[in-house]
C-alpha positions in Angstrom: -32.4 -22.1 8.8 -28.8 -21.3 8.4 -29.1 -21.4 4.6 -32.0 -18.9 4.8 -29.9 -16.5 7.0 -27.0 -16.9 4.6 -29.3 -16.1 1.6 -30.5 -13.0 3.4 -27.0 -11.8 4.1 -26.0 -12.3 0.4 -29.1 -10.2 -0.7 -28.2 -7.5 1.8 -24.7 -7.6 0.5 -25.7 -7.4 -3.1 -28.0 -4.4 -2.8 -25.4 -1.8 -1.4 -22.7 -3.3 -3.6 -24.8 -2.8 -6.7 -25.9 0.7 -5.6 -22.4 1.9 -5.1 -21.4 0.4 -8.5 -24.3 2.1 -10.2 -23.5 5.5 -8.6 -19.8 5.1 -9.3 -20.2 4.2 -13.0 -22.2 7.2 -13.9 -21.1 9.9 -11.4 -18.1 10.9 -9.3 -18.0 12.8 -6.0 -15.1 15.2 -5.8 -14.1 16.5 -2.3 -11.7 19.4 -2.4 -8.5 19.4 -0.4 -9.6 22.6 1.3 -10.5 22.4 5.0 -14.1 23.2 4.1 -14.5 19.7 2.4 -16.6 21.1 -0.4 -18.3 18.4 -2.4 -19.1 18.4 -6.1 -21.2 15.7 -7.8 -20.2 15.4 -11.5 -21.1 13.0 -14.3 -18.7 10.2 -15.3 -18.1 8.1 -18.5 -19.3 4.6 -17.6 -18.6 3.1 -21.0 -14.9 3.6 -20.9 -14.8 1.9 -17.5 -16.9 -1.1 -18.7 -14.9 -1.5 -21.9 -11.7 -1.3 -20.0 -12.8 -4.1 -17.7 -14.0 -6.2 -20.6 -10.5 -6.0 -21.9 -9.2 -6.9 -18.4 -11.4 -9.9 -18.3 -10.1 -11.1 -21.7 -6.5 -10.7 -20.4 -7.4 -12.7 -17.2 -8.9 -15.5 -19.3 -5.9 -15.7 -21.5 -3.5 -15.5 -18.5 -5.2 -18.2 -16.3 -2.5 -20.7 -17.5 0.3 -18.3 -17.9 3.8 -18.9 -16.5 3.5 -15.9 -14.2 0.7 -17.5 -12.3 2.7 -20.7 -12.0 5.7 -18.7 -10.6 3.5 -16.9 -8.1 1.9 -20.2 -7.0 5.4 -21.7 -6.6 6.6 -18.9 -4.3 3.6 -17.1 -2.9 5.4 -16.1 0.3 8.2 -14.4 -1.6 5.8 -12.4 -3.8 3.8 -11.3 -0.7 6.9 -10.3 1.1 8.2 -8.3 -1.9 4.9 -6.5 -2.3 4.7 -5.6 1.4 8.4 -4.4 1.4 7.6 -2.0 -1.5 4.5 -0.8 0.3 6.5 -0.2 3.5 9.2 1.7 1.6 6.7 4.0 -0.1 4.9 4.6 3.1 8.1 5.6 4.9 8.9 7.9 2.1 5.5 9.5 2.3 5.6 10.0 6.0 9.0 11.6 5.9 8.4 13.7 2.8 4.9 14.9 3.6 5.9 16.3 7.0 2.3 16.5 8.2 1.8 18.2 11.5 -1.6 17.2 13.1 -4.4 19.7 13.2 -8.0 19.7 14.4 -9.0 16.5 16.3 -5.7 14.9 15.7 -3.9 17.8 17.4 -6.4 17.9 20.2 -6.1 14.3 21.3 -2.3 14.4 21.2 -2.2 17.7 23.1 -4.5 16.2 25.8 -2.1 13.3 26.1 0.7 15.7 26.6 -1.3 17.6 29.2 -1.9 14.3 31.0 1.9 13.8 31.2 2.0 17.2 33.0 -0.9 16.1 35.4 -3.4 18.5 33.7 -6.8 17.0 33.2 -9.0 20.0 32.5 -10.4 18.5 29.3 -12.2 15.9 31.5 -14.1 18.7 33.3 -17.4 20.1 32.1 -16.9 22.1 28.9 -13.8 20.1 28.1 -13.1 18.1 24.9 -13.2 14.7 26.7 -16.3 15.7 28.7 -18.1 16.1 25.4 -16.4 13.2 23.6 -15.5 10.6 26.2 -15.2 8.0 23.4 -11.8 9.6 22.6 -10.4 8.7 26.0 -9.1 5.4 24.6 -7.1 7.1 21.9 -5.8 9.7 24.3 -4.7 6.9 26.6 -2.8 5.2 23.8 -0.9 8.4 23.0 -0.3 9.0 26.7 1.2 5.5 27.3 3.3 5.5 24.1 4.7 8.9 24.9 6.7 7.3 27.7 8.6 5.5 24.9 8.8 8.1 22.2 8.5 11.4 24.2 5.7 13.9 24.3 4.2 15.2 21.1 6.4 12.9 18.9 4.0 12.9 15.9 6.6 11.5 13.6 7.0 8.4 15.8 3.2 7.8 15.7 3.1 8.3 11.9 6.0 5.8 11.4 4.1 3.4 13.7 1.3 3.6 11.2 3.5 1.8 8.7 3.8 -1.6 10.5 0.1 -1.3 11.4 -0.7 -1.0 7.7 1.7 -3.7 6.6 0.5 -6.3 9.1 -3.1 -5.2 8.7 -2.8 -5.9 5.0 -1.0 -9.2 5.7 -3.7 -10.4 8.1 -6.4 -9.4 5.6 -4.7 -11.3 2.8 -4.1 -14.3 5.1 -7.7 -14.3 6.2 -8.7 -14.4 2.6 -6.2 -17.2 2.0 -7.9 -19.3 4.6 -11.4 -18.5 3.3 -10.6 -19.0 -0.3 -7.8 -21.6 -0.4 -5.5 -21.2 -3.4 -1.8 -20.6 -3.5 -2.2 -17.3 -5.4 -4.9 -15.8 -3.1 -2.6 -14.2 -0.5 -0.2 -12.5 -3.0 -3.1 -11.5 -5.2 -5.0 -9.8 -2.4 -1.8 -8.3 -1.1 -1.1 -6.8 -4.5 -4.5 -5.4 -4.9 -4.3 -3.8 -1.4 -1.0 -2.2 -2.4 -2.8 -0.6 -5.3 -5.4 0.8 -3.0 -3.4 4.0 -2.5 -5.5 5.7 0.2 -4.0 3.1 2.6 -0.5 4.4 1.9 -1.5 8.1 2.2 -3.2 7.5 5.5 0.1 6.6 7.2 0.6 10.4 7.8 -2.8 10.6 9.6 -2.5 10.4 13.4 -6.1 9.4 14.5 -6.0 5.7 15.3 -7.3 4.6 12.0 -4.5 2.3 10.9 -3.8 1.1 14.4 -7.5 0.0 14.6 -7.2 -1.6 11.2 -4.3 -3.8 12.2 -6.1 -4.9 15.4 -9.3 -5.6 13.6 -7.7 -7.6 10.7 -5.6 -9.6 13.2 -8.8 -10.4 15.1 -10.5 -11.4 11.8 -7.7 -13.8 11.1 -7.8 -15.4 14.6 -11.6 -15.7 14.3 -11.4 -17.6 11.0 -8.6 -19.8 12.4 -10.7 -20.4 15.6 -13.7 -21.5 13.6 -11.6 -23.8 11.5 -9.1 -25.2 14.0 -10.4 -24.2 17.4 -8.1 -23.1 20.2 -9.0 -21.1 23.3 -5.9 -19.0 22.8 -7.2 -17.8 19.4 -10.6 -17.0 20.9 -9.0 -14.9 23.7 -6.6 -13.1 21.3 -9.5 -12.4 18.9 -11.5 -10.8 21.7 -8.7 -8.7 23.0 -7.7 -7.4 19.6 -11.2 -6.6 18.6 -11.8 -4.7 21.8 -8.5 -2.8 21.4 -9.6 -1.8 17.9 -12.8 -0.4 19.2 -11.0 1.5 22.0 -8.6 3.1 19.4 -11.4 4.0 17.0 -15.1 3.6 17.9 -16.0 2.8 14.3 -14.5 -0.6 14.7 -17.4 -1.6 16.8 -19.0 -2.5 13.5 -16.2 -5.1 13.0 -16.7 -6.5 16.4 -20.5 -6.9 15.9 -19.8 -8.5 12.5 -17.5 -11.0 14.2 -20.1 -11.8 16.8 -22.8 -12.3 14.1 -20.5 -14.8 12.2 -19.9 -16.7 15.4 -23.6 -17.0 16.1 -24.3 -18.1 12.5 -21.7 -20.8 12.9 -23.2 -21.8 16.2 -26.6 -22.2 14.5 -25.3 -24.3 11.7 -22.9 -26.4 13.8 -25.1 -26.6 16.8 -22.1 -26.0 19.1 -21.8 -23.8 22.2 -18.2 -22.8 21.6 -18.9 -20.0 19.0 -21.5 -18.6 21.4 -18.9 -18.4 24.1 -16.6 -16.6 21.6 -19.3 -14.0 20.8 -19.9 -13.4 24.5 -16.2 -13.1 25.1 -16.0 -10.3 22.4 -18.6 -8.2 24.2 -17.0 -9.0 27.6 -13.6 -7.9 26.4 -14.8 -4.7 24.9 -16.8 -3.8 28.0 -13.9 -4.6 30.3 -11.3 -2.7 28.3 -13.5 0.3 27.9 -14.4 0.3 31.5 -10.7 -0.2 32.5 -9.5 2.7 30.4 -12.2 5.0 31.8 -11.4 3.9 35.4 -7.7 4.4 34.8 -8.3 7.9 33.5 -10.5 8.6 36.6 -7.9 7.3 39.0 -5.2 9.5 37.3 -7.3 12.6 37.3 -9.9 12.1 40.1 -12.5 13.1 37.6 -15.2 10.6 36.6 -15.8 10.2 32.9 -19.0 11.8 31.6 -21.6 10.3 29.3 -20.9 13.1 26.8 -22.8 13.9 23.6 -25.5 11.2 23.2 -25.3 8.8 20.3 -28.7 10.0 19.1 -27.2 13.4 18.4 -24.8 11.8 15.9 -27.8 10.1 14.2 -29.5 13.5 14.1 -26.4 15.0 12.4 -26.4 12.1 9.9 -30.0 13.0 8.9 -29.4 16.7 8.5 -28.1 18.9 5.7 -24.6 20.2 5.9 -22.6 22.8 4.0 -20.3 19.8 3.1 -22.8 17.2 1.8 -26.0 15.6 3.2 -25.4 13.9 6.5 -21.8 15.3 6.9 -20.5 17.1 9.9 -22.2 20.3 11.1 -22.2 22.2 14.3 -25.8 21.2 15.3 -24.8 18.3 17.5 -22.5 20.4 19.6 -24.9 23.3 19.7 -27.7 21.1 20.8 -25.6 19.6 23.6 -24.4 23.0 24.8 -27.9 24.4 24.6 -29.0 21.6 26.9 -26.4 22.6 29.5 -24.2 19.6 28.5 -26.8 17.3 30.0 -26.7 14.0 28.2 -30.3 13.0 29.0 -31.8 16.4 27.9 -29.7 16.4 24.8 -30.8 12.8 24.0 -34.5 13.8 24.3 -33.9 16.9 22.1 -32.0 14.8 19.5 -34.8 12.2 19.4 -37.3 15.0 18.6 -35.1 16.3 15.8 -34.7 12.8 14.4 -38.5 12.3 14.4 -39.0 15.7 12.6 -36.4 14.7 9.9 -38.0 11.3 9.4 -41.4 13.0 9.0 -39.9 15.3 6.4 -38.4 12.3 4.5 -41.8 10.6 4.6 -43.6 13.7 3.3 -41.2 14.2 0.5 -39.9 10.9 -0.9 -38.1 12.6 -3.8 -36.1 14.8 -1.4 -35.3 11.7 0.8 -34.1 9.8 -2.2 -31.8 12.6 -3.3 -30.5 13.2 0.3 -29.5 9.6 0.8 -28.2 9.1 -2.7 -25.8 12.1 -2.3 -24.9 11.0 1.2 -24.1 7.5 -0.1 -22.2 8.8 -3.1 -20.2 11.3 -1.0 -18.9 8.4 1.2 -18.5 5.5 -1.2 -17.9 7.0 -4.6 -15.2 9.6 -3.8 -12.3 7.7 -5.3 -9.6 9.1 -3.0 -11.5 8.5 0.2 -10.1 11.9 1.4 -6.6 10.5 1.4 -5.3 13.9 0.0 -7.5 15.9 2.4 -6.2 14.3 5.6 -2.7 15.6 4.7 -3.8 18.9 3.3 -5.4 20.2 6.5 -2.3 22.0 7.7 -1.3 25.6 8.4 1.3 25.8 5.7 3.0 23.9 2.9 6.2 25.9 3.3 9.2 23.6 3.0 7.3 20.7 1.6 8.9 19.0 -1.4 7.5 19.8 -4.8 6.6 16.1 -5.2 4.4 16.3 -2.1 2.6 19.4 -3.3 2.1 17.8 -6.7 0.6 14.7 -5.1 -1.7 16.6 -2.8 -2.8 19.4 -5.1 -1.0 19.2 -8.4 -1.1 17.1 -11.6 -0.1 14.0 -9.8 -3.3 14.1 -7.7 -5.3 14.3 -10.9 -3.6 11.2 -12.2 -4.0 9.3 -8.9 -7.6 10.3 -8.6 -8.2 9.0 -12.2 -6.5 5.8 -11.4 -8.4 5.3 -8.2 -11.7 5.8 -10.0 -10.9 2.8 -12.2 -9.6 0.9 -9.2 -12.8 1.6 -7.3 -14.9 0.2 -10.2 -12.5 -2.8 -10.5 -13.4 -3.7 -6.9 -17.1 -3.0 -7.2 -17.5 -4.9 -10.5 -15.4 -7.8 -9.1 -17.6 -8.0 -6.0 -20.7 -8.2 -8.2 -19.1 -11.0 -10.2 -18.3 -12.7 -6.9 -21.9 -12.6 -5.7 -23.2 -13.8 -9.0 -20.8 -16.7 -9.6 -19.7 -17.7 -6.2 -22.7 -17.1 -3.9 -23.7 -20.8 -3.8 -20.3 -21.9 -2.4 -20.1 -19.5 0.6 -19.8 -20.6 4.2 -20.7 -18.4 7.2 -17.0 -17.7 7.7 -16.6 -16.4 4.1 -19.3 -13.9 4.8 -17.3 -12.1 7.5 -16.1 -9.3 5.2 -19.6 -9.0 3.7 -21.3 -8.7 7.1 -18.8 -6.0 8.2 -19.4 -4.1 5.0 -23.2 -4.3 5.4 -22.8 -3.1 8.9 -20.6 -0.2 7.9 -22.9 0.8 5.0 -26.0 0.8 7.3 -24.2 2.5 10.1 -23.0 5.4 8.0 -26.3 5.7 6.1 -27.7 7.1 9.4 -24.6 8.2 11.3 -22.3 11.1 10.5 -21.0 10.7 7.0 -17.4 10.9 5.9 -15.4 9.2 3.2 -12.5 9.0 5.7 -14.6 6.5 7.7 -15.6 4.2 4.9 -12.4 3.4 3.1 -11.5 0.6 5.4 -14.9 -1.1 4.8 -14.1 -0.7 1.1 -10.8 -2.5 1.6 -12.7 -5.5 2.9 -14.2 -5.9 -0.5 -10.8 -6.5 -2.2 -10.7 -10.3 -1.4 -14.2 -10.7 -2.9 -13.2 -8.7 -6.0 -10.1 -10.9 -6.6 -12.3 -14.0 -6.3 -15.0 -12.4 -8.5 -12.7 -11.5 -11.4 -11.1 -15.0 -11.2 -14.6 -16.6 -11.4 -15.5 -14.4 -14.3 -12.3 -15.3 -16.2 -13.0 -19.0 -15.6 -16.7 -18.7 -16.5 -16.6 -20.1 -20.1 -15.2 -23.4 -18.9 -17.2 -23.6 -15.7 -20.5 -23.0 -17.4 -19.9 -25.9 -19.7 -19.6 -28.2 -16.6 -22.5 -26.8 -14.6 -26.1 -27.9 -14.8 -28.5 -26.0 -17.1 -30.4 -24.6 -14.1 -27.2 -23.1 -12.7 -26.4 -21.6 -16.1 -29.9 -20.0 -16.2 -29.6 -18.6 -12.7 -26.2 -17.2 -13.5 -27.4 -15.6 -16.7 -30.5 -14.1 -15.0 -28.4 -12.7 -12.2 -26.0 -11.2 -14.8 -28.9 -9.7 -16.7 -30.5 -8.1 -13.6 -27.1 -6.7 -12.6 -26.6 -5.2 -16.0 -30.1 -3.6 -16.0 -29.4 -2.1 -12.6 -26.0 -0.6 -13.3 -26.6 0.7 -16.9 -29.6 3.0 -16.1 -27.8 6.4 -16.1 -30.9 8.6 -16.1 -31.9 7.2 -12.6 -28.5 8.3 -11.2 -27.6 11.4 -13.2 -31.0 13.2 -13.4 -33.4 12.1 -10.8 -30.9 12.1 -7.9 -28.8 15.1 -8.8 -25.5 13.1 -8.8 -24.3 15.0 -11.9 -25.9 18.3 -10.9 -22.6 20.1 -10.1 -20.9 19.8 -13.5 -21.1 23.5 -14.2 -20.3 24.6 -10.7 -17.3 22.3 -10.6 -16.0 23.8 -13.8 -16.5 27.3 -12.4 -14.7 26.4 -9.2 -11.9 24.7 -11.1 -11.5 27.7 -13.4 -11.2 30.0 -10.5 -8.2 30.4 -8.3 -8.5 29.5 -4.6 -5.7 29.9 -2.1 -5.5 27.1 0.4 -2.5 26.7 2.6 -0.3 28.4 0.1 -1.4 26.2 -2.8 -3.1 27.6 -5.9 -5.9 25.5 -7.5 -6.5 25.8 -11.2 -8.7 24.0 -13.7 -7.1 21.0 -15.4 -9.3 18.5 -17.1 -12.1 18.5 -14.6 -9.8 18.6 -11.7 -9.3 21.5 -9.4 -5.9 20.3 -8.4 -3.0 22.0 -10.2 -0.2 24.2 -9.0 
């Protein structure tokens, strides 16, 4: 039974991975750095990407016995430390040079934390921000408590605090991969590839709990894998506390917690042991206790009980609606519906359910529209190479005083080069994941599927929930260990195929053929689904001049960024 479940997970992993690869090869989603988050879906040259990676594969095959690999395997810890030191230095430079002052929701939660320091709790009352969005109480509480250390409104401190969160998050991700795929080069290789995933670096200037939650979640992953391998009630307890803390800092990390519970239950089925079941129960208990404790603490401080807020169904409703940004992205309908219902959660829930039913009926009546809607929603989240890393630092009142290098990175020629690099990097990860599924699927334990289960959960969640590339880039980061293993397996393929049975060779060849047929069908992506429909509009936009925060955007080789 456990083998059947593992096979189902691998199939469910392959489908979205292949879909994202297919979309990314033949189209690109561009999100402007303007506050409006305007989207453009343009065509892309798949063959240059594929030829480039064929060359990479040849290099990997020739380098599998190189001296560099021997040196890395001799001192993996030193290489990992050196890579993380460089990442930390670059992150610190970015935080200090970018000088980002929080706006929008970032500013709101920090301002509420400051108000709490002054015993003002109006935002918990009806009509207030936390009355509408009580899921933000955990993040507000974090800023409130840490403000006793750094002072009120010290955004620079919290941005700098993002740096160790990033460094140790990457380290725990790499070390988890090292346990799952034992080889001396695994940890430094995964660390190096994470360092090349530049959105992580640029998110250090973003004060919204994203990287804090990433650290807690990756540390919980590491403790989970060590718990399954070596046992230890301390690891189980630490895993549960860290996973719960990640959810409290950023609700999206509930997907990670659920994935951890699923892996524990899969292990319990295979091993026929009760201990993993206890671990899964402890995950949910810790999350409920921490969430309840934070809400109770806020209530004791303010004397105001936490509300239920905007119902979850309203966010699903938003995820199924059109938006001026892209299908399923943020619009005002959720808030308007909640306010129209007198900020009554039950009434808003009933109204949202009716809207969801109407949208599903429309999708059923018009399958072509439904296909285009979800294709664009998927591409806008997963095939936007920057994952909005420029946007999160560009939503500001002014760029006055910012160094020219920062302006160039956010909206100039450097951003063009970075976006181009990230497109190749994205395809490096996606193609590597497909190689991993094709060549390594038969050797996977339940533990090794942890990243895959989390990715599947994130993909499904944001298929129906509010869409945003900002939310998905951390799920994408979990694919990096698989990509490293996949490219390694592909580079070693000629020798391994000679040693495997003929049936295994046939299955590998069939899988490779089916994957090729799936990803090289450009007409399906570019014409039927409209993922290259904005080529002309994007050129027109790029050729125009738009003023945004004092920066002038001009056309430059298909990129609007240029000062």
